[in-house]
Every structure is written in C-alpha cells, then in structure tokens.
C-alpha positions, -999 to 999 in steps of 0.1 A, spaced: 787 -614 -804 775 -650 -802 764 -661 -837 733 -682 -836 709 -700 -859 696 -680 -889 666 -703 -892 656 -696 -856 657 -658 -863 631 -664 -890 608 -685 -869 572 -671 -864 577 -664 -827 610 -646 -832 597 -625 -860 567 -615 -839 590 -605 -811 611 -585 -835 581 -567 -849 569 -559 -814 603 -548 -801 613 -526 -830 588 -498 -822 597 -499 -785 634 -498 -795 629 -469 -818 609 -449 -792 634 -458 -765 664 -446 -785 645 -415 -797 638 -405 -760 674 -414 -751 687 -389 -777 661 -363 -769 672 -364 -732 707 -356 -742 696 -327 -763 671 -314 -737 697 -314 -709 724 -299 -732 700 -271 -741 691 -264 -704 729 -262 -696 735 -236 -723 742 -256 -756 714 -248 -781 730 -270 -809 705 -299 -807 675 -275 -804 687 -255 -834 691 -287 -855 656 -298 -846 669 -328 -825 645 -321 -796 617 -334 -817 600 -367 -808 599 -376 -845 620 -408 -848 631 -399 -883 652 -371 -869 671 -395 -848 673 -428 -868 707 -436 -883 704 -458 -914 735 -479 -907 726 -482 -870 691 -493 -880 704 -519 -904 726 -533 -876 694 -542 -856 683 -566 -883 718 -580 -889 725 -586 -852 691 -603 -849 699 -626 -877 735 -633 -866 724 -642 -831 695 -664 -841 669 -639 -828 684 -635 -793 703 -602 -795 697 -567 -809 725 -541 -814 724 -508 -832 724 -471 -827 707 -438 -834 723 -406 -846 742 -391 -817 731 -357 -804 757 -330 -813 770 -314 -782 793 -283 -781 810 -282 -746 822 -247 -753 787 -234 -744 789 -250 -709 800 -231 -678 817 -263 -666 825 -282 -698 836 -316 -683 810 -317 -656 781 -305 -678 790 -329 -706 789 -357 -681 754 -346 -670 743 -345 -706 757 -380 -712 741 -396 -682 707 -382 -691 703 -407 -719 708 -439 -699 687 -425 -670 659 -421 -695 662 -458 -705 660 -467 -668 628 -445 -664 613 -463 -695 621 -497 -680 604 -487 -647 573 -476 -666 573 -510 -684 577 -527 -650 545 -513 -637 521 -533 -659 545 -563 -655 541 -561 -618 504 -554 -616 486 -567 -647 482 -605 -653 496 -607 -689 498 -645 -692 524 -662 -713 515 -649 -748 537 -630 -773 527 -596 -759 539 -605 -724 572 -619 -738 577 -587 -758 570 -565 -728 595 -584 -707 621 -581 -735 614 -544 -738 619 -540 -700 653 -558 -701 663 -541 -734 660 -507 -719 681 -517 -689 707 -532 -712 707 -500 -733 714 -480 -702 741 -503 -689 757 -507 -723 758 -469 -729 774 -463 -695 804 -485 -703 835 -463 -703 843 -469 -739 845 -441 -764 822 -428 -777 796 -442 -753 780 -421 -726 801 -437 -699 832 -424 -716 819 -388 -711 812 -395 -674 847 -409 -669 862 -378 -686 846 -356 -660 870 -371 -634 901 -366 -655 924 -336 -655 915 -313 -684 945 -322 -706 938 -359 -701 901 -354 -708 909 -337 -741 932 -365 -751 906 -390 -741 879 -373 -762 901 -376 -793 895 -414 -791 860 -407 -803 872 -407 -839 881 -444 -834 850 -451 -814 832 -473 -839 863 -495 -843 869 -497 -806 832 -505 -799 829 -532 -826 861 -548 -815 848 -550 -779 815 -565 -791 830 -590 -814 862 -601 -796 858 -593 -759 836 -623 -749 831 -613 -712 815 -580 -722 780 -593 -722 785 -612 -690 796 -579 -674 766 -561 -688 743 -589 -675 759 -589 -641 752 -551 -638 718 -552 -654 702 -581 -634 703 -564 -600 690 -531 -616 661 -551 -631 653 -567 -598 654 -534 -580 631 -517 -606 606 -546 -605 606 -544 -567 599 -507 -565 573 -511 -592 554 -533 -567 564 -567 -581 
C-alpha cells in the first residue's frame, strides 16, 4: 500500500467521493457474496441459503473489521485507495457432485458479478453527458472499483476467489493441501498488499483493458 497524505483524505472533495462510493461499495460487495451463495445453492450446497446469506440486506454480509479497513485504507492512502472485505459466504464442497470444479464455479460467480455491475455503470457513462462534477467522478470511480474488485479477487492467493479457481486444476490431494492455506489467508493477503509493491501494477495492467472493453461494448 502506498501511504499518502492524511490531510488530503479529509479534503471536502475526497470526503464527498468517499460518501458517494461507500454505498456503491457496500452494494457491490453484497451482490458479490450473494452471487457466491446463489450459485452454491444451485449446485447443491444449501449452507448460505439456510444461514440467510442469499438476502440483499447488507447487514447480513458486512464484516466489522473489513468495513473498518475501508476507512483506514482511505486515510492511509490520502484518499486514493479503498481496501476491505465482507463476510465470506460459507461453502461446503461435500454437497457438490464435482467438488473442485463446482467450488471454482461458485468462486468465479462473485468477480463476474462485479464485472456485470461495472458494465451497468458504463452504460450511463457512455451515453449520458455527466459533466465534470463530483457525481461523474464518483460514477467513474465506482466503475473502476468494481473492475478492481473482480481482478483483485481473481488473484490466485488464498483465500481469494482466484485461489479456488486455481485449485480446480490441481490433483485432488494437492488441492486439499492448497485449501489448508486458507487459515493463513489474512496474513498472506496483508503481506502481499503491504510488501509486494508490483501487486497493484499487475492489477492495473489487467483491469485497464477490461475497463476499455466494457466501455466499448457499452457504446462508449
């Protein structure tokens, strides 16, 4: 993480952006988790449905620590970066007919949902003259934020969604060993964010062509 200017994060414009972005972020992450639960339920795992996690109510999906990290990352980056998480959807692969494959399908449903949200945001960006005001800036940030959420979650780092997809291509014994890294997932993830400087360059290099493609097919 690149640490920025705390004063910048408290500027009027940055605070307005944060206040506009937070509802979009909460909705995006809620739909991301709901997608995991919905697909898992369709593939035979009723766990999320039985726990009430197919609800669009954000309270069922918000993680207190993950939510606090949004504010902390905003302050630490000087109002240029948001990082946090929602409560992960519980998945029981034993319910699946093809555990590795089906778990990967469940995993990829979340990032694909963020891509779909980004496309819906791209439609007004491409066709409605929004000008240069704070609302236009917030909409652009929401567009890129959803693409970044999708790309970030598809990184093959436990416990991110990309880790589940990668496990689908491993021999069963290797996949089981790989899944045990989830218990260290928070440490691995924070280490990558804090100390692996090229991480965000990699995400940006992947996200930028996706953004251009979505904007193009939206008619921009």
